[in-house]
C-alpha positions as CSV (number, residue, x, y, z in Angstrom):
1,M,-59.1,33.1,50.7
2,K,-58.9,36.7,51.7
3,R,-55.3,37.6,52.7
4,V,-52.1,36.5,50.9
5,A,-48.8,37.6,52.2
6,F,-45.3,37.4,50.1
7,R,-41.9,37.1,51.6
8,T,-39.6,38.0,48.7
9,D,-36.6,40.4,48.2
10,A,-34.8,42.6,45.4
11,S,-31.1,43.9,45.7
12,L,-28.2,44.7,43.7
13,K,-27.1,41.3,44.3
14,I,-30.4,39.3,44.0
15,G,-31.8,41.4,41.1
16,T,-35.5,42.1,40.6
17,G,-37.0,39.1,38.9
18,H,-38.3,37.5,42.3
19,V,-40.2,40.6,43.5
20,M,-41.5,41.2,39.9
21,R,-43.0,37.7,39.3
22,C,-44.5,37.9,43.0
23,L,-46.2,41.2,42.0
24,T,-47.7,39.5,38.9
25,L,-49.2,36.9,40.9
26,A,-50.3,39.5,43.8
27,N,-52.0,41.6,40.9
28,A,-53.7,38.2,39.8
29,L,-54.9,37.3,43.1
30,R,-56.3,40.6,43.9
31,Q,-58.2,40.2,40.6
32,V,-60.1,37.6,42.3
33,G,-60.6,39.6,45.6
34,A,-57.6,38.7,47.6
35,E,-55.8,41.4,49.8
36,C,-52.2,41.0,49.4
37,A,-49.2,42.3,51.2
38,F,-45.4,42.0,51.0
39,I,-42.6,41.7,53.4
40,C,-39.3,42.7,52.2
41,R,-35.7,43.5,53.6
42,E,-34.1,46.7,53.1
43,H,-31.3,45.9,50.9
44,E,-29.6,48.3,48.6
45,G,-31.4,48.1,45.2
46,N,-34.7,46.9,46.8
47,L,-38.2,47.5,45.3
48,I,-40.0,48.3,48.4
49,E,-41.2,51.7,47.2
50,F,-42.1,50.3,43.7
51,I,-44.4,47.8,45.2
52,A,-46.0,50.6,47.5
53,Q,-46.8,52.3,44.3
54,Q,-48.6,49.3,43.0
55,G,-51.2,49.6,45.8
56,F,-49.7,46.9,48.0
57,C,-48.7,47.3,51.9
58,V,-45.3,46.5,52.5
59,K,-43.6,45.4,55.7
60,T,-39.9,46.1,55.8
61,L,-37.1,44.4,57.6
62,P,-33.8,45.8,58.6
63,L,-30.5,44.6,57.3
64,S,-28.3,42.5,59.7
65,A,-24.5,41.9,59.6
66,A,-25.2,38.4,61.0
67,I,-25.7,35.7,58.4
68,D,-25.9,31.9,58.1
69,D,-23.0,29.9,56.6
70,T,-25.2,28.3,53.7
71,P,-25.9,28.8,50.0
72,Y,-27.3,32.2,49.2
73,A,-27.2,33.5,52.8
74,D,-25.7,36.8,51.6
75,W,-29.0,37.5,49.9
76,L,-31.1,37.3,53.0
77,G,-29.3,40.1,55.0
78,A,-30.0,38.2,58.2
79,T,-29.8,34.8,59.8
80,S,-32.8,32.4,58.7
81,Q,-33.7,32.3,62.5
82,A,-33.8,36.1,62.7
83,D,-35.7,36.4,59.5
84,A,-38.3,33.9,60.7
85,R,-38.8,35.7,64.0
86,Q,-39.1,39.2,62.0
87,T,-41.4,37.8,59.4
88,I,-43.7,36.4,62.1
89,E,-44.0,39.6,63.8
90,A,-44.8,41.2,60.5
91,L,-47.6,38.8,59.8
92,S,-49.1,39.1,63.1
93,E,-51.4,41.7,62.2
94,F,-52.2,40.5,58.8
95,E,-52.9,36.7,59.6
96,P,-52.7,35.6,56.2
97,D,-54.9,32.8,54.6
98,W,-51.7,32.1,52.5
99,L,-47.9,32.9,52.8
100,I,-46.1,32.7,49.5
101,V,-42.2,32.8,49.8
102,D,-39.8,33.4,46.9
103,H,-36.5,33.4,48.2
104,Y,-33.4,31.1,47.6
105,A,-32.1,31.7,51.1
106,L,-35.0,30.2,52.7
107,D,-35.9,26.5,53.2
108,E,-38.1,24.1,55.1
109,R,-36.6,25.2,58.6
110,W,-38.0,28.8,58.1
111,E,-41.0,27.4,56.5
112,K,-42.0,25.0,59.3
113,A,-41.4,28.1,61.6
114,M,-44.0,29.8,59.7
115,R,-46.9,27.1,59.8
116,A,-48.5,28.3,62.9
117,Y,-48.9,31.9,61.4
118,C,-50.5,31.4,58.1
119,G,-53.4,29.1,56.8
120,R,-51.4,27.6,53.9
121,L,-47.9,28.1,52.5
122,M,-46.5,28.2,48.8
123,V,-43.0,28.3,47.7
124,I,-41.7,29.6,44.2
125,D,-38.3,27.8,43.5
126,D,-36.1,27.4,40.5
127,L,-33.2,25.4,41.9
128,A,-34.8,21.9,43.1
129,E,-31.8,21.6,45.6
130,R,-33.2,22.3,48.9
131,S,-36.0,20.9,51.0
132,H,-39.3,22.7,51.4
133,D,-42.3,22.3,53.8
134,C,-45.1,23.7,51.9
135,D,-48.7,22.9,50.5
136,L,-47.9,24.1,47.0
137,L,-44.6,24.5,44.9
138,L,-44.3,26.3,41.9
139,D,-41.2,25.9,39.6
140,Q,-41.9,27.6,36.1
141,N,-38.7,26.5,34.3
142,L,-38.5,24.7,31.2
143,G,-36.6,21.3,31.6
144,R,-37.9,20.9,35.0
145,I,-40.0,17.8,35.9
146,D,-41.9,16.7,38.9
147,T,-39.3,13.9,40.2
148,D,-36.5,16.7,40.4
149,Y,-38.3,17.6,43.5
150,D,-38.8,13.9,44.8
151,G,-37.5,13.4,48.4
152,L,-37.3,17.6,48.7
153,L,-40.9,18.0,49.7
154,N,-43.7,16.9,52.2
155,V,-45.6,14.2,50.6
156,D,-48.9,16.2,50.6
157,C,-47.3,19.1,48.6
158,K,-49.0,19.9,45.3
159,R,-46.5,20.8,42.2
160,M,-46.9,23.1,39.5
161,I,-43.9,22.4,37.2
162,G,-42.8,23.9,33.7
163,P,-43.3,27.1,31.8
164,K,-47.1,26.5,31.3
165,F,-47.3,28.0,34.7
166,A,-44.9,31.0,34.0
167,L,-46.0,34.0,35.9
168,L,-46.6,36.6,33.3
169,R,-48.6,39.8,33.2
170,P,-51.9,39.4,31.3
171,E,-50.8,41.8,28.6
172,F,-48.4,39.2,27.3
173,A,-51.2,36.8,26.7
174,Q,-53.2,39.6,25.2
175,L,-50.7,40.6,22.7
176,R,-49.5,37.2,21.9
177,Q,-51.4,36.8,18.5
178,E,-50.5,40.5,17.3
179,S,-46.7,39.7,18.1
180,L,-47.0,36.4,16.3
181,E,-48.7,37.8,13.2
182,R,-46.1,40.6,12.8
183,R,-43.4,37.9,12.4
184,R,-44.7,36.2,9.2
185,E,-42.3,38.4,7.4
186,P,-39.2,38.5,9.6
187,C,-36.7,41.6,9.7
188,L,-34.4,43.3,11.8
189,K,-35.2,46.9,12.4
190,E,-36.0,47.1,16.0
191,L,-33.4,45.6,18.4
192,L,-34.3,45.2,22.2
193,I,-31.6,44.9,24.8
194,T,-32.8,43.9,28.4
195,M,-30.2,42.3,31.0
196,G,-32.6,42.4,34.0
197,G,-33.4,45.3,36.5
198,V,-29.9,45.4,37.9
199,D,-27.4,44.1,35.5
200,Q,-24.6,44.2,37.9
201,N,-21.5,43.5,35.6
202,N,-22.8,45.8,32.8
203,A,-23.8,43.1,30.5
204,T,-25.6,45.9,28.7
205,G,-22.6,48.0,28.1
206,A,-20.5,44.9,26.6
207,V,-23.6,44.3,24.0
208,L,-23.7,47.9,23.1
209,E,-19.6,47.9,22.4
210,A,-19.9,44.8,20.7
211,L,-22.8,45.9,18.4
212,K,-20.4,48.9,17.0
213,G,-18.4,46.1,15.2
214,C,-21.4,44.5,13.5
215,R,-22.7,45.4,10.0
216,L,-26.5,46.1,10.7
217,A,-29.2,48.1,8.8
218,D,-28.8,51.8,8.5
219,D,-32.5,52.3,9.7
220,L,-31.8,50.0,12.8
221,H,-33.3,51.4,16.1
222,I,-32.2,50.0,19.5
223,T,-34.1,50.1,22.8
224,V,-32.3,49.3,25.9
225,V,-34.3,48.7,29.2
226,M,-32.6,48.9,32.5
227,G,-33.7,49.2,36.0
228,P,-33.7,52.6,37.7
229,H,-31.2,51.2,40.3
230,A,-29.1,49.6,37.7
231,P,-25.3,50.7,38.9
232,W,-24.2,51.2,35.3
233,L,-27.4,53.1,34.0
234,E,-25.4,56.6,33.6
235,S,-22.4,54.7,31.9
236,V,-25.0,53.1,29.4
237,Q,-26.9,56.2,28.7
238,H,-23.6,57.9,27.7
239,L,-22.6,54.9,25.7
240,A,-26.0,55.0,23.9
241,T,-25.1,58.6,22.3
242,T,-22.0,57.1,20.6
243,M,-23.9,54.4,18.8
244,A,-24.2,54.5,15.0
245,W,-27.9,53.9,15.3
246,P,-30.6,55.8,17.3
247,T,-30.4,54.2,20.8
248,D,-33.0,54.7,23.5
249,V,-32.4,53.9,27.1
250,R,-35.6,53.4,29.1
251,T,-36.3,52.8,32.7
252,N,-39.3,52.2,34.8
253,V,-40.8,50.6,31.8
254,S,-44.6,49.7,32.0
255,D,-45.3,48.6,28.7
256,M,-42.8,45.9,28.4
257,A,-45.2,43.4,26.3
258,Q,-45.8,46.2,23.8
259,L,-42.2,46.8,23.4
260,M,-41.4,43.2,23.0
261,T,-44.2,42.9,20.5
262,N,-42.8,45.8,18.4
263,S,-39.3,44.5,18.6
264,D,-37.7,42.1,15.9
265,L,-34.7,40.4,18.1
266,A,-34.1,40.8,21.8
267,I,-30.7,40.2,23.4
268,G,-31.5,39.5,27.1
269,A,-30.6,37.7,30.0
270,A,-31.6,34.1,30.8
271,G,-34.0,35.2,33.7
272,S,-37.7,35.5,34.0
273,T,-38.0,37.6,30.8
274,S,-37.3,34.4,28.9
275,W,-40.8,33.4,29.3
276,E,-42.1,36.8,28.1
277,R,-40.1,36.4,25.2
278,C,-41.3,33.0,24.4
279,C,-45.0,34.0,24.9
280,L,-44.7,36.5,22.4
281,G,-42.5,34.5,20.0
282,L,-39.7,37.3,20.2
283,P,-36.6,35.8,18.7
284,S,-33.6,36.1,21.2
285,V,-30.2,36.1,21.8
286,T,-29.6,35.0,25.6
287,M,-26.7,35.6,27.8
288,V,-26.2,33.9,31.2
289,L,-25.5,36.3,33.8
290,A,-25.7,34.0,37.0
291,Q,-25.1,30.3,37.7
292,N,-28.9,29.8,38.4
293,Q,-29.7,30.7,34.6
294,V,-27.6,28.0,33.3
295,G,-30.5,25.5,33.3
296,I,-32.7,27.7,31.8
297,A,-30.6,29.0,29.0
298,R,-29.7,25.4,28.0
299,A,-33.3,24.3,28.0
300,I,-34.4,26.9,25.7
301,E,-31.6,26.6,23.4
302,N,-32.4,22.8,23.2
303,E,-35.9,23.7,22.2
304,G,-34.6,25.9,19.3
305,A,-36.1,28.7,21.1
306,T,-33.1,31.1,21.3
307,L,-29.5,31.7,20.4
308,I,-26.8,31.5,23.3
309,L,-23.9,34.0,23.9
310,K,-21.7,31.4,25.7
311,S,-19.4,34.0,27.2
312,T,-19.7,37.3,29.2
313,E,-16.2,38.4,28.4
314,S,-16.1,41.6,26.4
315,S,-13.9,40.4,23.5
316,Q,-15.7,37.0,23.3
317,V,-19.3,38.8,23.4
318,A,-18.2,41.1,20.2
319,T,-17.0,37.7,18.4
320,E,-20.1,35.5,19.1
321,L,-22.5,38.4,18.6
322,L,-20.9,39.4,15.4
323,K,-21.2,35.8,14.0
324,I,-24.9,35.3,15.3
325,L,-26.1,38.7,13.7
326,A,-24.1,37.9,10.4
327,D,-26.2,34.7,10.1
328,I,-29.4,36.5,10.6
329,A,-28.5,39.0,7.9
330,R,-27.8,36.1,5.7
331,D,-30.8,34.1,6.3
332,S,-33.8,35.8,8.2
333,N,-35.7,32.3,8.3
334,I,-33.7,31.9,11.5
335,L,-35.8,34.3,13.1
336,E,-39.0,32.6,11.9
337,I,-37.6,29.4,13.2
338,I,-37.0,30.9,16.6
339,T,-40.3,32.3,16.8
340,Q,-42.2,29.0,16.1
341,S,-40.1,27.1,18.6
342,A,-40.3,29.9,21.2
343,S,-44.1,30.3,20.9
344,K,-44.7,26.7,21.8
345,I,-43.1,27.1,25.2
346,T,-45.9,29.2,26.9
347,N,-48.7,30.9,25.8
348,G,-48.9,33.4,28.9
349,C,-51.6,32.1,31.1
350,G,-49.6,30.7,33.8
351,S,-50.8,33.3,36.4
352,Q,-54.4,32.3,35.8
353,R,-53.4,28.6,36.5
354,V,-51.6,29.3,39.6
355,V,-54.3,31.3,40.8
356,K,-56.8,28.6,39.9
357,K,-54.6,25.9,41.8
358,I,-54.4,28.2,44.8
359,L,-58.2,28.6,45.0
360,E,-58.7,25.0,44.6
361,I,-56.6,24.0,47.6
362,S,-58.1,27.1,49.6
363,I,-61.6,25.1,49.3
């Protein structure tokens, strides 16, 4: 295996999670000698420049007004057929040994069109609701089982299912023990708020407003993490100056694992950062910000590994958060119980497991 191409996108609608987990895998593959490149469409809120800054070649695709009439079609910015043509053209010079696709708007029709232009094909999926034609499929979500993909895959496709394969950067596994050790005597002095790279509906602002009505320690410190293209960034930065506790708003965070390790509680979206929090045993309050996050949130809650904010409506967020934080203030053992449950879900070594499987199939 020498060359690996990734077809994935980020945008204000898609968010940043698909690109970020592909970057994690690309970095892990680069460690074993692979040359990796990305193919991304020029959506508003894309991460093309960020990918290039990580040292990867990026082929860009233009936006089009024409889209398919299928689920998630507006995430693609073109018809599936046009995307296939453009991707094939982008692949022509690179001639990848592997093509890895992480995109809800692409399915087996697109994948079949790619077969002649790559050695092998891998799909990263979360939904288990559309058919694929691939050599390897990854679904890293808790609660997913192999049989969820029965009838959706070609018979010779290998499956990697569950959070043991979660694509986490190596620093999460490296800091896991330190993070777990510091939670032996739980307290709530460092609060982390992270609603994903985009947070299109300003859940961050709703949480900060809700916290104003909560009784918290005078020496509490709040850290808010947002993406540089988040549409509500300036509003949140202003809101942070009105909080009763020191509140830092950070963007372009490169030390998330250390930041989580140093935090006592996180309030965050039910996206891919869920697995980062679990790896580090970081107790969390989870908000569901998209329909595709519902299953993740429920599965983690069922394991006792998070507390759920069941509403995203501002007044309901305030009511629910007030109760949760009051319960924690009365009984800090709640944090310890969540840590124990969360840390059992993944140990942070998923990227290495995925790379190992790719190398096995490549032989």
